[in-house]
BALOBA-1460 file (C-alpha; in Angstrom, 3 decimals):
// residues 166
<rec num="1" residu="m" x="111.822" y="114.324" z="153.589"/>
<rec num="2" residu="t" x="114.273" y="113.732" z="150.758"/>
<rec num="3" residu="a" x="112.728" y="113.117" z="147.369"/>
<rec num="4" residu="t" x="114.317" y="110.233" z="145.543"/>
<rec num="5" residu="e" x="113.217" y="108.792" z="142.243"/>
<rec num="6" residu="t" x="112.082" y="105.516" z="143.695"/>
<rec num="7" residu="q" x="109.365" y="104.944" z="141.108"/>
<rec num="8" residu="r" x="111.125" y="106.033" z="137.931"/>
<rec num="9" residu="r" x="110.425" y="104.005" z="134.796"/>
<rec num="10" residu="p" x="111.699" y="104.526" z="131.272"/>
<rec num="11" residu="v" x="109.300" y="105.890" z="128.667"/>
<rec num="12" residu="p" x="108.259" y="103.380" z="126.016"/>
<rec num="13" residu="f" x="110.534" y="103.057" z="123.020"/>
<rec num="14" residu="n" x="107.868" y="101.499" z="120.846"/>
<rec num="15" residu="d" x="107.825" y="102.849" z="117.306"/>
<rec num="16" residu="n" x="106.224" y="99.864" z="115.564"/>
<rec num="17" residu="g" x="103.378" y="101.760" z="113.947"/>
<rec num="18" residu="e" x="100.754" y="104.283" z="114.878"/>
<rec num="19" residu="l" x="98.474" y="101.983" z="116.876"/>
<rec num="20" residu="d" x="101.265" y="100.227" z="118.777"/>
<rec num="21" residu="t" x="103.009" y="103.488" z="119.612"/>
<rec num="22" residu="a" x="99.798" y="105.217" z="120.691"/>
<rec num="23" residu="l" x="98.849" y="102.285" z="122.921"/>
<rec num="24" residu="a" x="102.354" y="102.091" z="124.381"/>
<rec num="25" residu="f" x="102.209" y="105.706" z="125.559"/>
<rec num="26" residu="l" x="98.627" y="105.447" z="126.809"/>
<rec num="27" residu="t" x="99.551" y="102.265" z="128.706"/>
<rec num="28" residu="f" x="102.628" y="103.968" z="130.158"/>
<rec num="29" residu="a" x="100.508" y="106.857" z="131.467"/>
<rec num="30" residu="r" x="97.930" y="104.469" z="132.955"/>
<rec num="31" residu="e" x="100.617" y="102.365" z="134.640"/>
<rec num="32" residu="s" x="102.228" y="105.515" z="136.024"/>
<rec num="33" residu="v" x="98.962" y="106.419" z="137.777"/>
<rec num="34" residu="v" x="98.528" y="102.933" z="139.240"/>
<rec num="35" residu="k" x="102.164" y="102.845" z="140.374"/>
<rec num="36" residu="k" x="101.479" y="105.891" z="142.569"/>
<rec num="37" residu="t" x="98.959" y="103.838" z="144.569"/>
<rec num="38" residu="e" x="101.327" y="100.956" z="145.356"/>
<rec num="39" residu="d" x="102.329" y="100.216" z="148.942"/>
<rec num="40" residu="l" x="100.107" y="102.892" z="150.486"/>
<rec num="41" residu="t" x="97.456" y="102.435" z="153.136"/>
<rec num="42" residu="e" x="93.804" y="103.158" z="152.465"/>
<rec num="43" residu="e" x="94.099" y="106.295" z="154.577"/>
<rec num="44" residu="e" x="97.040" y="107.513" z="152.492"/>
<rec num="45" residu="l" x="95.216" y="106.792" z="149.229"/>
<rec num="46" residu="r" x="92.206" y="108.785" z="150.412"/>
<rec num="47" residu="r" x="94.241" y="111.588" z="151.995"/>
<rec num="48" residu="v" x="93.370" y="115.024" z="150.666"/>
<rec num="49" residu="l" x="96.450" y="117.210" z="150.360"/>
<rec num="50" residu="v" x="95.183" y="120.036" z="148.138"/>
<rec num="51" residu="g" x="92.302" y="122.465" z="148.366"/>
<rec num="52" residu="t" x="90.355" y="120.863" z="145.523"/>
<rec num="53" residu="g" x="89.941" y="117.627" z="147.474"/>
<rec num="54" residu="t" x="91.963" y="115.606" z="144.976"/>
<rec num="55" residu="n" x="93.439" y="112.378" z="146.316"/>
<rec num="56" residu="l" x="95.136" y="109.369" z="144.742"/>
<rec num="57" residu="l" x="92.140" y="107.048" z="144.932"/>
<rec num="58" residu="g" x="89.888" y="109.763" z="143.545"/>
<rec num="59" residu="l" x="92.202" y="110.255" z="140.572"/>
<rec num="60" residu="v" x="91.903" y="106.554" z="139.742"/>
<rec num="61" residu="q" x="88.108" y="106.687" z="140.057"/>
<rec num="62" residu="h" x="88.002" y="109.773" z="137.811"/>
<rec num="63" residu="l" x="90.177" y="108.119" z="135.163"/>
<rec num="64" residu="t" x="87.992" y="104.999" z="135.266"/>
<rec num="65" residu="a" x="84.995" y="107.156" z="134.363"/>
<rec num="66" residu="a" x="87.000" y="108.852" z="131.615"/>
<rec num="67" residu="e" x="88.033" y="105.501" z="130.092"/>
<rec num="68" residu="r" x="84.421" y="104.349" z="130.059"/>
<rec num="69" residu="y" x="83.097" y="107.617" z="128.663"/>
<rec num="70" residu="w" x="85.634" y="108.162" z="125.904"/>
<rec num="71" residu="f" x="86.366" y="104.603" z="124.803"/>
<rec num="72" residu="g" x="83.212" y="102.820" z="125.946"/>
<rec num="73" residu="h" x="80.711" y="105.461" z="124.905"/>
<rec num="74" residu="h" x="82.322" y="107.464" z="122.114"/>
<rec num="75" residu="v" x="84.523" y="104.817" z="120.476"/>
<rec num="76" residu="a" x="82.489" y="101.646" z="121.113"/>
<rec num="77" residu="g" x="79.059" y="103.282" z="121.174"/>
<rec num="78" residu="d" x="77.970" y="101.799" z="124.518"/>
<rec num="79" residu="k" x="75.094" y="103.966" z="125.781"/>
<rec num="80" residu="t" x="75.699" y="102.641" z="129.310"/>
<rec num="81" residu="y" x="78.560" y="105.111" z="129.610"/>
<rec num="82" residu="a" x="76.880" y="108.144" z="128.032"/>
<rec num="83" residu="e" x="76.520" y="109.620" z="131.515"/>
<rec num="84" residu="v" x="79.327" y="108.846" z="133.945"/>
<rec num="85" residu="d" x="80.305" y="110.483" z="137.219"/>
<rec num="86" residu="f" x="83.719" y="112.115" z="136.871"/>
<rec num="87" residu="d" x="83.806" y="112.987" z="140.569"/>
<rec num="88" residu="m" x="87.021" y="112.365" z="142.479"/>
<rec num="89" residu="a" x="85.314" y="111.837" z="145.844"/>
<rec num="90" residu="v" x="85.302" y="108.091" z="146.497"/>
<rec num="91" residu="p" x="82.486" y="107.076" z="148.864"/>
<rec num="92" residu="a" x="83.704" y="105.516" z="152.126"/>
<rec num="93" residu="e" x="81.879" y="102.258" z="151.334"/>
<rec num="94" residu="v" x="83.831" y="101.826" z="148.081"/>
<rec num="95" residu="g" x="87.089" y="100.055" z="148.846"/>
<rec num="96" residu="v" x="90.528" y="100.531" z="147.366"/>
<rec num="97" residu="e" x="90.541" y="97.135" z="145.656"/>
<rec num="98" residu="q" x="87.158" y="97.882" z="144.103"/>
<rec num="99" residu="v" x="88.399" y="101.182" z="142.639"/>
<rec num="100" residu="l" x="91.621" y="99.644" z="141.308"/>
<rec num="101" residu="a" x="89.767" y="96.641" z="139.854"/>
<rec num="102" residu="a" x="87.256" y="98.920" z="138.129"/>
<rec num="103" residu="y" x="90.127" y="100.865" z="136.549"/>
<rec num="104" residu="a" x="91.770" y="97.654" z="135.310"/>
<rec num="105" residu="e" x="88.440" y="96.490" z="133.847"/>
<rec num="106" residu="a" x="87.835" y="99.839" z="132.162"/>
<rec num="107" residu="i" x="91.333" y="99.771" z="130.659"/>
<rec num="108" residu="a" x="90.830" y="96.244" z="129.294"/>
<rec num="109" residu="a" x="87.513" y="97.260" z="127.726"/>
<rec num="110" residu="s" x="89.077" y="100.431" z="126.297"/>
<rec num="111" residu="d" x="91.963" y="98.515" z="124.768"/>
<rec num="112" residu="a" x="89.528" y="96.053" z="123.208"/>
<rec num="113" residu="a" x="87.534" y="98.931" z="121.694"/>
<rec num="114" residu="i" x="90.719" y="100.525" z="120.361"/>
<rec num="115" residu="k" x="92.011" y="97.289" z="118.839"/>
<rec num="116" residu="e" x="88.611" y="96.542" z="117.329"/>
<rec num="117" residu="s" x="88.829" y="99.908" z="115.566"/>
<rec num="118" residu="a" x="92.258" y="99.045" z="114.131"/>
<rec num="119" residu="d" x="92.171" y="102.107" z="111.859"/>
<rec num="120" residu="l" x="92.806" y="105.111" z="114.065"/>
<rec num="121" residu="s" x="91.404" y="107.444" z="111.427"/>
<rec num="122" residu="r" x="88.011" y="105.733" z="111.795"/>
<rec num="123" residu="p" x="85.365" y="108.111" z="113.149"/>
<rec num="124" residu="v" x="84.028" y="107.511" z="116.634"/>
<rec num="125" residu="a" x="80.681" y="105.719" z="117.006"/>
<rec num="126" residu="v" x="79.149" y="108.597" z="118.968"/>
<rec num="127" residu="p" x="79.939" y="112.185" z="117.947"/>
<rec num="128" residu="v" x="81.866" y="114.451" z="120.294"/>
<rec num="129" residu="r" x="80.125" y="117.838" z="120.433"/>
<rec num="130" residu="d" x="78.358" y="116.966" z="117.187"/>
<rec num="131" residu="e" x="81.638" y="116.083" z="115.440"/>
<rec num="132" residu="l" x="82.700" y="112.644" z="114.281"/>
<rec num="133" residu="l" x="86.252" y="112.896" z="115.544"/>
<rec num="134" residu="s" x="88.655" y="110.016" z="114.961"/>
<rec num="135" residu="v" x="89.653" y="107.224" z="117.310"/>
<rec num="136" residu="r" x="93.138" y="108.757" z="117.021"/>
<rec num="137" residu="w" x="91.802" y="111.953" z="118.614"/>
<rec num="138" residu="v" x="90.256" y="110.034" z="121.521"/>
<rec num="139" residu="i" x="93.520" y="108.165" z="122.156"/>
<rec num="140" residu="a" x="95.493" y="111.423" z="122.073"/>
<rec num="141" residu="h" x="92.976" y="113.091" z="124.386"/>
<rec num="142" residu="m" x="93.001" y="110.220" z="126.882"/>
<rec num="143" residu="t" x="96.793" y="109.951" z="126.794"/>
<rec num="144" residu="s" x="97.133" y="113.644" z="127.638"/>
<rec num="145" residu="e" x="94.372" y="113.453" z="130.275"/>
<rec num="146" residu="t" x="95.923" y="110.398" z="131.925"/>
<rec num="147" residu="a" x="99.446" y="111.844" z="131.783"/>
<rec num="148" residu="r" x="98.206" y="115.096" z="133.342"/>
<rec num="149" residu="h" x="96.627" y="113.187" z="136.201"/>
<rec num="150" residu="a" x="99.733" y="111.009" z="136.544"/>
<rec num="151" residu="g" x="101.592" y="114.259" z="137.239"/>
<rec num="152" residu="h" x="99.033" y="115.172" z="139.880"/>
<rec num="153" residu="a" x="99.423" y="111.686" z="141.370"/>
<rec num="154" residu="d" x="103.205" y="112.081" z="141.417"/>
<rec num="155" residu="i" x="102.939" y="115.290" z="143.423"/>
<rec num="156" residu="l" x="100.416" y="113.761" z="145.846"/>
<rec num="157" residu="r" x="102.595" y="110.683" z="146.324"/>
<rec num="158" residu="e" x="105.647" y="112.831" z="146.989"/>
<rec num="159" residu="q" x="103.686" y="114.710" z="149.653"/>
<rec num="160" residu="i" x="102.643" y="111.419" z="151.277"/>
<rec num="161" residu="d" x="105.967" y="109.584" z="151.497"/>
<rec num="162" residu="g" x="108.562" y="111.321" z="149.343"/>
<rec num="163" residu="a" x="108.442" y="108.789" z="146.475"/>
<rec num="164" residu="t" x="108.876" y="110.398" z="143.070"/>
<rec num="165" residu="g" x="109.388" y="109.379" z="139.478"/>
<rec num="166" residu="r" x="107.185" y="108.524" z="136.560"/>
């Protein structure tokens, strides 16, 4: 299996202000994760290739929960997402389209919460470990979390069919 950079995309060159730049890099990381799921079968998306049980579909499910928890609960103050399941094991009855649609919906809601904040130095609605951290902190945290999992997804995808790239 020869690894070629079949999924490579350029990093964003958006430097139009703090909010626009932060959203550009968060969006890039999110899109990188989703790109890893393209053109694979359900079996390939659910395939476990590492001892922890991590798989591509599970990564998407996990990131959906993270979006809802950090942006929905902490930034927007929605108590619905105070307790979310960060598990990466996707139940057999939950389909691929359902997982991907939930991620897209969570991203749209997160972006709305971020844009509603406008001022990234604004404190979150719900404290994090008893601290009123800023929306900026949550964006930075979620960008690093999503980028880290995009790297995991890249390795899993390469193991499945040799496709690489960000």
